[in-house]
N, C-alpha and C positions, 0 to 999 in steps of 0.2 A: 550875264545871267546871275542873279543873286539867289541866295538860299530860299527866300520866300517864294520866288517863282518856281523853283524846283520842287518845293514842298507842295504847292498848289497843283502842279502837274502830276505829282505822285498821288496826291489825294484824289484828283479827278480820275486817274487810271484805276485806283482802288475802287472808287464809286462805280465806274464803268464795269469793272470786273464783278462787283457785287450784283449789279443789275443784270448782267448776263447770266450769272449763277442763279438768281431768282427766276429769270425767264425760263431757263432749262428745268429748274425744279418745278415750276408751275406746269410746264408741258408734261413732264414726267408724272406729276400728281394727277393731271387730267386723264392721262392714259391709264394710270392705275385705277382711278375712279371708274372709268368706262369699263375696264376689265372686271372690276368688282361687281358692277351692276349687271353685267352679262352673266357672271357666275351666279349671282343671286336669282336671276330670271331662270337660268337653267335648273337651279336647285328647286325653285318654286314649282316649275313645270314637272320635275321629277316627283316631287312630293304629291302633287295633284294626281299624277298618273298612278302612283302607289295607292293613294287613298281610293281612287276610282276602282282599281283592281281589287283592293281589299273589300270594298262595298259589293262589287259584283260577285266575288268569291263567296261572301256570306249569303247573298241573295240566291246564288246558284243552288244552294242546298234546300231552299224552300220549294216544296212541290205538293201536288195532289194527284190522287189516282182513285179510280172506282174500286169500292170494296163492299163486301158483305160483312156487317158487324154482327157477331154472335152475342146475344144478350143472355141473361141468366136463365131465360125460359127455353134457350136452345134455338129459338127462331132467328133467322138471319134477316137483317134490315139493310137494304141497299142504300148506298150513299157514297160519300167521298171521304178518304182519309187525307188530312192535311198535316204536313210535317214541317216543323221549324227546327232544324238541327243545330242552328247557330247558338252561341252563348248569349245572344241579345234578343230582346223582344222585337216583333214587327208590329206595325200599326196600320189602322184603317184597312183591315183585311176584308176582301170581298170575294166570294166564291159563287160562280154562276154556271149552271148547266141547264140547257134547254130540255124541255120534256121530249120524250120520244117513245119508241116502241122497241122492245127486245125482239130477238129473232123468234122467240117462243110465242110472241103476241102479247106478252105482259107489258103493261104501261110502265114506262120509266118516267117518274115524276121530275118536274123541274126542281132545281135546287137554287136558292138564292139566299145564302147565309152570309153574315157579317160579324165582325168582331172589331172593337175599338183597339184592343191590345191583345196580341197573341204571344204569350211567353214561350220559351223553348219547350218543345214537346210534340205530342201527337194529338190530333183533334179529329172529330167526326162531324161532317155536315150531312144531315139527313133531311127530314121533312120540315123541321123548324127553321126559324129565321136566324138562329144563333148557332155558333159552333160549340160542340161538346168536347170537353177535355177527355182524352182516353187515358185511363190508368195504365201502368206498365204491364198489367196482366190482361188487358183487354185483347180479345181475339178478333182479328180482322182477316179476311181472306180476299186477296185481290181478284177482281173480275177481269178476266182476260178478253172480254168482248171487244167489240169494234169501237170506232170513233164516237158513236152516239152516247157513250157512258162518260166521256171525259169532259173536263170543265175548264173555264178560264179563271185564273187566280190573279188578283191585283192586291198589292200591299205597298206600304212605305217602310223603308229601313230606318235605322236610328240616325242616319245622316240626312234624313228628309228626302231621300231619292225615292221616286215612285217606280215600281216595277210591275210588269205583267208577264205571266206565264200562260201562253195560249194552250188550247187543247192538244196541240202537237208537242208540247213541252218546251217550245222556244221561249227563252227569257229575254225580254227587252226592257230597257229603261224608257219610261214614258214621260212625256212632257205635260200631258193634261192632268189636271187635278182629279182626285177621287171625290165622290159626293161625301161631304162630312157627315159623320154619324150624329144623329141628334142625341143630346144628353138625356138620360132617363128622367131626370127631374123636370127638364123643360117639356118633355112629352106629357108628363103627368099634369103639369100646369096648364098646357094648352087643351087637354082633354077635359079639365074641370070647368073651363070657361064656356 
């Protein structure tokens, strides 16, 4: 055996060792990549859950209840107080209460009020089609009557999620879209034609 053959054998063994090393490194890299993907999916799922919980927490504060609003003349006006206590506005707000009759026999008028945007604060839904902003000194008195005074409230949060609070106070995320509010300028344009 000459030195050239020995060198070729040694070179072949080195190449074989390098190939085995590369194969193990590739296997290790594939396992590490699979673990990284798994961790990224777990992290993404956790972030989505946190975002959903945050959105629901903000939506949980939005509500309505029957009230009597005391105006400057001292006369009370029946309607609904709507509150958005979050730090963000809500959109496409719709408040609906069916007409009925109070225990005293008085007519309880239907309420169907809407707002394109509702900033944080207190609002009043009365006989008109729009919500009225209540100043901080506005006096409202809750009406503790029965179910016939409560309303359904639907709105969209800043994440585009649509919510509905039913007359019993149950908050659910809805999958159906709300009727889009017409733009005031579009309404004026169609009325002049």
